[in-house]
C-alpha positions as CSV (number, residue, x, y, z in Angstrom):
1,M,-9.3,8.9,-3.7
2,E,-6.4,10.3,-1.4
3,Q,-3.1,7.9,-1.3
4,R,-2.4,8.1,2.5
5,K,0.3,5.9,2.8
6,H,2.8,3.6,0.5
7,W,5.5,1.2,1.1
8,W,8.2,-0.9,-0.8
9,N,9.8,-3.6,-0.4
10,G,13.0,-2.2,-1.4
11,K,13.6,-4.5,-4.8
12,W,13.7,-3.5,-8.2
13,G,12.6,-5.5,-11.4
14,R,9.2,-7.0,-12.5
15,I,10.0,-9.9,-10.3
16,A,10.8,-8.7,-6.7
17,R,9.0,-6.0,-6.7
18,K,6.5,-5.3,-4.0
19,D,3.9,-2.2,-2.9
20,V,1.1,-2.0,-0.4
21,F,-1.0,1.2,-0.5
22,L,-3.3,3.0,1.6
23,R,-5.7,4.8,0.5
24,V,-8.8,7.4,1.7
25,S,-12.1,7.8,-0.4
26,G,-14.9,9.2,1.9
27,D,-15.5,6.8,5.0
28,Q,-14.2,4.2,3.3
29,W,-10.3,2.9,3.3
30,Y,-8.7,1.1,0.6
31,V,-5.6,-1.5,0.8
32,E,-3.4,-2.2,-2.6
33,Q,-1.0,-5.1,-2.4
34,R,0.9,-5.1,-5.8
35,A,3.6,-7.3,-6.9
36,G,5.7,-6.6,-10.2
37,G,5.5,-2.7,-10.1
38,A,3.7,-0.3,-12.2
39,D,2.3,-3.0,-14.5
40,G,2.1,-5.9,-12.1
41,V,-0.8,-7.3,-10.5
42,S,-2.7,-6.0,-7.3
43,H,-5.1,-7.5,-4.8
44,F,-7.9,-4.6,-3.5
45,F,-9.2,-5.1,0.1
46,E,-11.3,-2.4,1.3
47,F,-12.5,-1.3,5.0
48,P,-14.8,0.6,7.1
49,S,-12.2,2.2,9.5
50,E,-8.4,3.4,9.1
51,D,-7.6,1.2,11.8
52,A,-8.6,-2.2,10.6
53,A,-7.3,-1.1,7.0
54,L,-4.1,-0.4,9.2
55,D,-4.1,-3.9,10.3
56,T,-3.9,-5.4,7.2
57,V,-0.9,-3.5,5.6
58,R,1.0,-4.1,9.3
59,A,-0.1,-8.2,7.9
60,L,0.9,-7.9,4.6
61,L,4.3,-6.0,5.9
62,T,5.3,-8.8,7.8
63,G,8.2,-11.5,6.5
64,P,11.7,-11.3,5.7
65,D,11.5,-8.2,3.2
66,D,12.9,-4.8,4.3
67,W,10.1,-2.6,4.3
68,R,9.9,1.3,3.8
69,E,7.4,3.6,3.9
70,L,7.5,6.2,1.0
71,S,6.4,9.7,1.4
72,V,3.6,11.3,-0.3
73,R,3.0,14.7,-1.1
74,P,0.2,16.1,0.4
75,P,-3.1,16.9,-1.7
76,A,-2.4,20.2,-3.7
77,S,-5.1,23.3,-2.0
């Protein structure tokens, strides 16, 4: 599975931190919504297209948080 994008709400700490990840594997797209940092609780969504996955990402990024996109390293060749 390849991670394509990562967003973070800009807050530190287990209680406040939230992350959203966009990933792809073959023709399947996945969105992970995580609260609480690396050891937090995640919800996973699966989509048949990138557009459908990005619609969900946009919905998850709405609200009062100051979301920022973090860079993702390109896969090693």
